KEDREN-42773 format. One line per field, with one value per residue (C-alpha): residue in one letter; y, x, z; residue number from 1. Coordinates in steps of 0.2 Angstrom, whole numbers, plus 5000, padded with zeros to 4 digits. Layout:
<atoms>
res	[A ...] .
Y	[Y ...] .
X	[X ...] .
Z	[Z ...] .
n	[NUM ...] .
</atoms>
This chain:
<atoms>
res	[D V V G I L C L V S V A A T L D F K Y H H S E E L E K Y L K G V H A E Y P S L T H L H S I G R S V E G R D L W V L V L G R F P T H H K I G I P E F K Y V A N M H G D E T V G R E I L L H L I D F L V T S Y G H D P L I T R L L N N T R I H I M P T M N P D G F E A T K V P D C Y Y T R G R Y N K N G E D L N R N F P D A F E N N N A S I Q P E T R A V M N W I K N E T F V L S A N L H G G A L V A S Y T F D N G N S V T G S S K G Y S R S P D D D V F I H L A K T Y S S H H A S M Y K G T G C D S S Q T F P E G I T N G Y S W Y Q L E G G M Q D Y N Y V W G Q C F E I T L E L S C C K Y P P A D Q L E K F W R D N K V A L I E Y I K Q V H L G V K G Q V T D K N G N P I P N A I V E A K G R P H I C P Y R T N E Q G E Y Y L L L L P G T Y V I N A T V P G F K S M L K T V E I P D N T G N F S A L K Q D F S F S E V S I R P R V V S C P K I P L Y Q E L T R A S A A V K P T L H V L V L M T A L L V I F K] .
Y	[4524 4505 4504 4518 4510 4493 4502 4510 4494 4485 4500 4497 4479 4481 4493 4492 4496 4512 4531 4537 4555 4566 4559 4541 4543 4551 4538 4524 4532 4534 4516 4510 4520 4514 4496 4498 4511 4506 4505 4520 4539 4550 4568 4583 4594 4608 4612 4616 4632 4625 4619 4601 4592 4586 4570 4560 4542 4538 4519 4511 4504 4522 4531 4546 4553 4552 4539 4541 4530 4527 4536 4546 4541 4549 4546 4561 4558 4568 4584 4587 4584 4576 4563 4550 4533 4538 4543 4526 4515 4523 4518 4500 4502 4507 4492 4480 4487 4486 4468 4461 4468 4453 4440 4445 4446 4459 4471 4468 4473 4487 4495 4491 4501 4514 4528 4529 4544 4543 4557 4551 4568 4585 4593 4587 4602 4598 4580 4585 4598 4585 4581 4573 4561 4564 4555 4571 4586 4595 4611 4599 4599 4615 4620 4630 4646 4640 4637 4622 4616 4608 4625 4633 4630 4641 4637 4635 4643 4658 4669 4660 4674 4662 4666 4651 4641 4634 4616 4621 4630 4615 4603 4615 4616 4597 4595 4607 4598 4580 4573 4566 4556 4549 4553 4551 4561 4551 4559 4553 4557 4547 4531 4536 4539 4557 4564 4580 4593 4599 4616 4621 4633 4632 4627 4611 4608 4612 4620 4602 4597 4588 4596 4586 4587 4582 4566 4561 4543 4541 4548 4537 4522 4527 4530 4513 4505 4510 4507 4490 4483 4490 4479 4488 4505 4498 4495 4513 4514 4529 4532 4536 4533 4551 4548 4535 4534 4522 4510 4520 4535 4553 4568 4580 4594 4583 4579 4597 4611 4617 4630 4629 4610 4600 4587 4600 4609 4593 4590 4608 4614 4598 4587 4574 4565 4565 4558 4560 4545 4546 4530 4530 4536 4541 4554 4549 4531 4521 4513 4496 4498 4502 4484 4482 4498 4492 4475 4484 4496 4485 4478 4494 4504 4493 4491 4510 4513 4501 4513 4525 4513 4517 4525 4532 4539 4544 4557 4572 4575 4586 4582 4578 4566 4579 4580 4595 4601 4611 4603 4601 4583 4580 4567 4575 4579 4580 4597 4603 4622 4622 4611 4596 4598 4588 4589 4593 4576 4579 4566 4565 4554 4554 4543 4535 4521 4507 4512 4522 4540 4553 4560 4578 4584 4602 4612 4630 4639 4623 4612 4599 4580 4568 4550 4537 4525 4509 4509 4492 4489 4489 4491 4472 4474 4490 4500 4512 4511 4520 4532 4544 4560 4567 4584 4584 4602 4608 4612 4625 4624 4631 4645 4640 4644 4643 4642 4658 4658 4667 4657 4651 4646 4662 4673 4664 4664 4683 4686 4676 4681 4684 4666 4652 4644 4626 4618 4618 4637 4639 4629 4639 4655 4648 4645 4663 4669 4659 4664 4683 4684] .
X	[5075 5071 5077 5065 5051 5054 5054 5038 5030 5036 5028 5012 5012 5013 5000 5001 4988 4995 4994 5002 5008 5009 5026 5021 5003 5010 5023 5010 4998 5013 5017 5000 5000 5017 5011 4994 4996 4982 4969 4974 4977 4985 4983 4983 4967 4975 4986 4982 4986 5003 5006 5003 4995 4977 4979 4966 4968 4956 4952 4943 4945 4947 4955 4961 4945 4926 4918 4900 4889 4901 4896 4909 4909 4920 4925 4933 4940 4950 4940 4942 4961 4958 4945 4957 4949 4942 4959 4967 4952 4952 4970 4965 4950 4962 4973 4958 4951 4968 4973 4955 4953 4955 4952 4936 4922 4912 4926 4931 4914 4913 4929 4925 4908 4912 4925 4930 4939 4947 4954 4961 4964 4956 4964 4982 4988 4975 4981 4999 4994 4986 5001 4992 4978 4962 4945 4935 4943 4959 4963 4968 4950 4952 4964 4979 4969 4958 4943 4931 4931 4913 4906 4915 4905 4891 4875 4858 4848 4858 4873 4889 4901 4916 4931 4932 4948 4961 4955 4937 4940 4950 4935 4923 4933 4934 4916 4913 4925 4919 4901 4900 4884 4887 4899 4902 4913 4920 4921 4923 4916 4899 4893 4879 4876 4869 4860 4854 4849 4861 4853 4835 4820 4801 4801 4810 4800 4814 4802 4797 4815 4818 4825 4818 4826 4816 4825 4823 4818 4834 4845 4837 4840 4858 4861 4853 4864 4879 4873 4865 4881 4892 4897 4887 4881 4863 4860 4858 4865 4877 4891 4882 4865 4860 4861 4852 4850 4836 4844 4860 4854 4849 4844 4858 4846 4838 4854 4861 4859 4875 4878 4891 4892 4900 4885 4872 4884 4887 4868 4863 4877 4886 4871 4879 4871 4883 4880 4891 4898 4903 4914 4921 4915 4934 4940 4958 4959 4975 4982 4980 4961 4963 4962 4945 4938 4943 4934 4919 4917 4924 4907 4898 4911 4909 4890 4888 4899 4887 4872 4880 4871 4853 4840 4841 4855 4856 4861 4852 4856 4850 4844 4862 4865 4877 4876 4866 4875 4865 4848 4838 4833 4823 4811 4793 4788 4806 4813 4830 4832 4847 4839 4850 4858 4867 4886 4897 4893 4875 4874 4862 4862 4847 4847 4830 4823 4815 4797 4788 4794 4791 4807 4806 4820 4820 4831 4829 4819 4811 4797 4800 4800 4792 4796 4789 4801 4800 4816 4822 4835 4850 4864 4868 4870 4882 4872 4857 4842 4847 4835 4840 4832 4833 4827 4824 4821 4836 4853 4861 4870 4861 4870 4879 4867 4876 4865 4866 4877 4864 4856 4842 4828 4830 4829 4814 4805 4807 4802 4786 4780 4763 4761 4765 4779 4779 4794 4786 4784 4801 4809 4799 4806 4823 4822 4816 4830 4843 4836 4836 4852] .
Z	[5226 5228 5246 5251 5242 5251 5267 5263 5258 5275 5284 5275 5279 5298 5306 5325 5337 5343 5341 5325 5326 5310 5303 5306 5299 5283 5282 5283 5270 5258 5261 5257 5241 5236 5239 5230 5217 5206 5220 5230 5227 5240 5241 5253 5252 5261 5276 5295 5303 5308 5290 5292 5277 5278 5269 5261 5254 5240 5237 5222 5205 5198 5213 5204 5197 5197 5185 5180 5190 5204 5220 5231 5249 5263 5281 5291 5309 5322 5319 5337 5340 5357 5350 5344 5341 5324 5318 5322 5316 5299 5297 5301 5289 5275 5280 5280 5263 5253 5260 5257 5239 5227 5241 5249 5236 5246 5248 5230 5224 5236 5230 5211 5213 5226 5227 5246 5253 5270 5280 5296 5304 5300 5315 5315 5325 5339 5340 5342 5355 5366 5377 5391 5385 5394 5394 5395 5388 5382 5373 5358 5354 5345 5330 5333 5332 5347 5335 5337 5319 5321 5325 5310 5295 5287 5296 5287 5302 5309 5304 5309 5313 5316 5305 5294 5297 5285 5289 5287 5271 5264 5268 5260 5244 5244 5246 5232 5220 5223 5220 5238 5242 5259 5273 5292 5304 5318 5336 5354 5371 5369 5360 5348 5330 5328 5312 5304 5309 5323 5322 5319 5320 5320 5302 5306 5321 5334 5345 5349 5353 5336 5321 5306 5289 5273 5273 5291 5287 5277 5291 5304 5293 5291 5309 5314 5300 5310 5327 5324 5316 5330 5345 5358 5351 5347 5366 5368 5386 5382 5393 5410 5417 5413 5394 5385 5366 5361 5347 5349 5338 5341 5331 5333 5339 5351 5360 5360 5348 5339 5326 5312 5312 5298 5295 5292 5280 5270 5269 5264 5253 5248 5243 5254 5268 5284 5301 5316 5325 5343 5345 5363 5380 5383 5371 5371 5378 5381 5366 5372 5369 5351 5345 5353 5346 5329 5331 5338 5323 5308 5302 5305 5295 5280 5281 5282 5266 5257 5260 5247 5235 5242 5231 5213 5202 5184 5171 5164 5145 5131 5114 5108 5122 5131 5150 5157 5173 5186 5182 5198 5202 5218 5224 5225 5243 5250 5243 5249 5254 5242 5227 5223 5206 5193 5193 5177 5170 5172 5186 5201 5216 5228 5244 5246 5256 5246 5240 5226 5222 5209 5203 5196 5185 5180 5168 5173 5159 5153 5159 5172 5168 5181 5182 5194 5201 5211 5222 5228 5241 5230 5243 5241 5223 5225 5213 5216 5204 5187 5180 5166 5160 5142 5138 5119 5118 5127 5119 5131 5147 5161 5170 5187 5201 5218 5234 5244 5259 5269 5283 5272 5285 5294 5279 5272 5288 5290 5272 5274 5291 5284 5279 5290 5279 5275 5268 5250 5252 5258 5243 5231 5239 5240 5221 5218 5229 5219 5202 5206 5216] .
n	[1 2 3 4 5 6 7 8 9 10 11 12 13 14 15 16 17 18 19 20 21 22 23 24 25 26 27 28 29 30 31 32 33 34 35 36 37 38 39 40 41 42 43 44 45 46 47 48 49 50 51 52 53 54 55 56 57 58 59 60 61 62 63 64 65 66 67 68 69 70 71 72 73 74 75 76 77 78 79 80 81 82 83 84 85 86 87 88 89 90 91 92 93 94 95 96 97 98 99 100 101 102 103 104 105 106 107 108 109 110 111 112 113 114 115 116 117 118 119 120 121 122 123 124 125 126 127 128 129 130 131 132 133 134 135 136 137 138 139 140 141 142 143 144 145 146 147 148 149 150 151 152 153 154 155 156 157 158 159 160 161 162 163 164 165 166 167 168 169 170 171 172 173 174 175 176 177 178 179 180 181 182 183 184 185 186 187 188 189 190 191 192 193 194 195 196 197 198 199 200 201 202 203 204 205 206 207 208 209 210 211 212 213 214 215 216 217 218 219 220 221 222 223 224 225 226 227 228 229 230 231 232 233 234 235 236 237 238 239 240 241 242 243 244 245 246 247 248 249 250 251 252 253 254 255 256 257 258 259 260 261 262 263 264 265 266 267 268 269 270 271 272 273 274 275 276 277 278 279 280 281 282 283 284 285 286 287 288 289 290 291 292 293 294 295 296 297 298 299 300 301 302 303 304 305 306 307 308 309 310 311 312 313 314 315 316 317 318 319 320 321 322 323 324 325 326 327 328 329 330 331 332 333 334 335 336 337 338 339 340 341 342 343 344 345 346 347 348 349 350 351 352 353 354 355 356 357 358 359 360 361 362 363 364 365 366 367 368 369 370 371 372 373 374 375 376 377 378 379 380 381 382 383 384 385 386 387 388 389 390 391 392 393 394 395 396 397 398 399 400 401 402 403 404 405 406 407 408 409 410 411 412 413 414 415 416 417 418 419 420 421 422 423 424 425 426 427 428 429 430 431 432 433 434 435 436 437] .
</atoms>
């Protein structure tokens, strides 16, 4: 009814700096979608243990579906139900994006060239269970089943025996169904940008107190992008004298090791670079501080989204110009333990810093194609460098190859105890594992 829609519109127009419980949050998101139907798409990716919807608002020129060449970006907050700042600043980010579109040239170009997915709460049950806000810890951290969702994902280093929760499963399916390129998950309890890996072993150098991914340089850049545009994170003072983070960033493992984390899962199985943003020393601060938190993070949130346009992207096609899904496309010298593959439209996206790279496209069963590319910094142009590959001899669809769910590094380390494995050996073995599975 018209009155109902008008009420929704007025809700969207006034977003207060306060905590929004489930009904208010849902009402706000529906109001925004009603007011900006061509710029937004609202959907639930699943339900929590207690049956609350896990809402995602998608923003962009084509909000309802993926468009070739337009990368997918996501922000997820409130994974720990008692860490609340991210939940509220994502609502204000939504408000800022929709009201700036068509008025602010930068935001307009960002939304025209990026599909942005925003999930204000991954753990609505935990948020509602936190009756007495606390700076340090409440049981609301966990979901209704008492599980820590950031220890609940498959792990690339050891067998994670945690039973996968409905909220985790929903996010895993979401990652599988979208071509996410870049992501951040928003936490509280510290002030730092933390990056992959959170877990590790001798192969990733964790014996030296740092667990290095093949894209370590890109992760450092991503973390610094956020911290350097934040009002104070870049100072690296942390929350007490015992914790200092130079430039406001840390390798996850260097800070503390964790198994089953969401950022490592995104990177290994989702082909998506994710960092963890700790945004407040106090996990659940008083509502009168929320406006300052929004001001402190606003520029960083936007600058970070722009990084989805780093590097190179393109399409892999056959002799008839049809897209080839499941082709492997990687930059030489930085292999992933689950090789990065093209999506259904034959597209790939590789986040790389400016420089010269050799891009290797492989259709299993055919010879590889190598192309040398000079990658500029294109984030200001809102488009990564475009480099397509056409396989003239291919006219078949390669079969779908899923990355095994076994802890890859561990299995491969055991399998190759005779040789001291390098990442290259590991990747070769992973490829063989995948092919013969």
